N, C-alpha and C positions, 0 to 999 in steps of 0.2 A: 572553525565550522563556519560555513557562509552564512551571510545574509538570511537568503532563500530559508536554510535549515532551521535556522534561530527562528525567524517566523513560524513557522513548521511546528516547531516542538511547541514554541508557548501558544499557539492557535490549539494545539491537540491537549496542551494540559489544562487550558480554560473551558475546553467543548467537553473534557471529561468530566469534570467537578473537581480537580486536583487544589485547583484555587476557587475556592463558593464566591457565588456572584455577591458583589457588593464588598467582599473580602479586599484588603491591602495587597498587593502584588508586591513578595517579599523580593526585591531586586538581588541583594548582597546571596542569599541564598538559591535564588535561581541561578545568578554568576557561579555558584560555586559548582552547581549540580551541573549545569552545562559546559563548564570549563571555557568561560567566555570572560568579557571586560565588562564593563557596565556601558560603554559604548555602545558596542553591537545590540544589547538587551534593551537600551533606553530607543534606538532605533527603531527594533521588533517591535516595540510599544507605540511606538506614533503611527507604526503600520496598522497594526490590530484596533489603533484607537479611530483612525479611518473607516475601520470595518465595522466599528461599532461594540467589539468584543472588551475594549478597556477603555476606561475616564481618565484622561491623564490630570491632574489636580496641580496646578503650579505652584512649585515650592512645597508642594506635600507628599509627592511621589502617585501613585495611578492604582488605581482599584478595578477589580472584575467587575464589567458591566453586568447590570441586572436583566437580563432579556425574558421577554413576554414569550409567550407561546407563538404569535406572529413574528417575531423577531428572527426567531430561530426558525421558524420556516422560510422565510425571507432570506435567511442567510446561507440555509441547504440548495435553494433555489440558484442561490451565486454562482455557489459554490461547488454543486457538482454537477456532471455533462449532462446535456439532455438525454432524456430515460426514453423519447420517443423519435424515430427516424425521421430526417425532415424529407421532404421531396426530393431535393437536392441528392443528398445520401441515397435515395432507391433509383431516380434517374441517370443520375451521372454514370455509374457501370453499364448501363445499357447503350447510353449515347456513346460511350466511352469503344464498346465493340464493336457498334455498327461503323464508326469512324475508322477504326484497324481495319475492318472487313473492307471496306469501301477501298480504300487506300492500296489494301491486297491486290 
């Protein structure tokens, strides 16, 4: 399993509440269920800690972060594509058509 897949699967597990906020992250069980060693799991946990989904506790493992409503809203704004079209996405096709017509 690739690094990005591990991060994605673990993010999904956390966001779906399969691991409760504030709960200890069961590394051995996750390794067994994802069929990976502990090293890729720990690397994924570091990525998710940078995103604020995991709290790393030195020499004590890791826990799922307790997120507020504001945290969740900000997380979805960062992870989801923009909902509204931008000016460039509206104007660019029209400009390209004009350039092609001018060249022909």
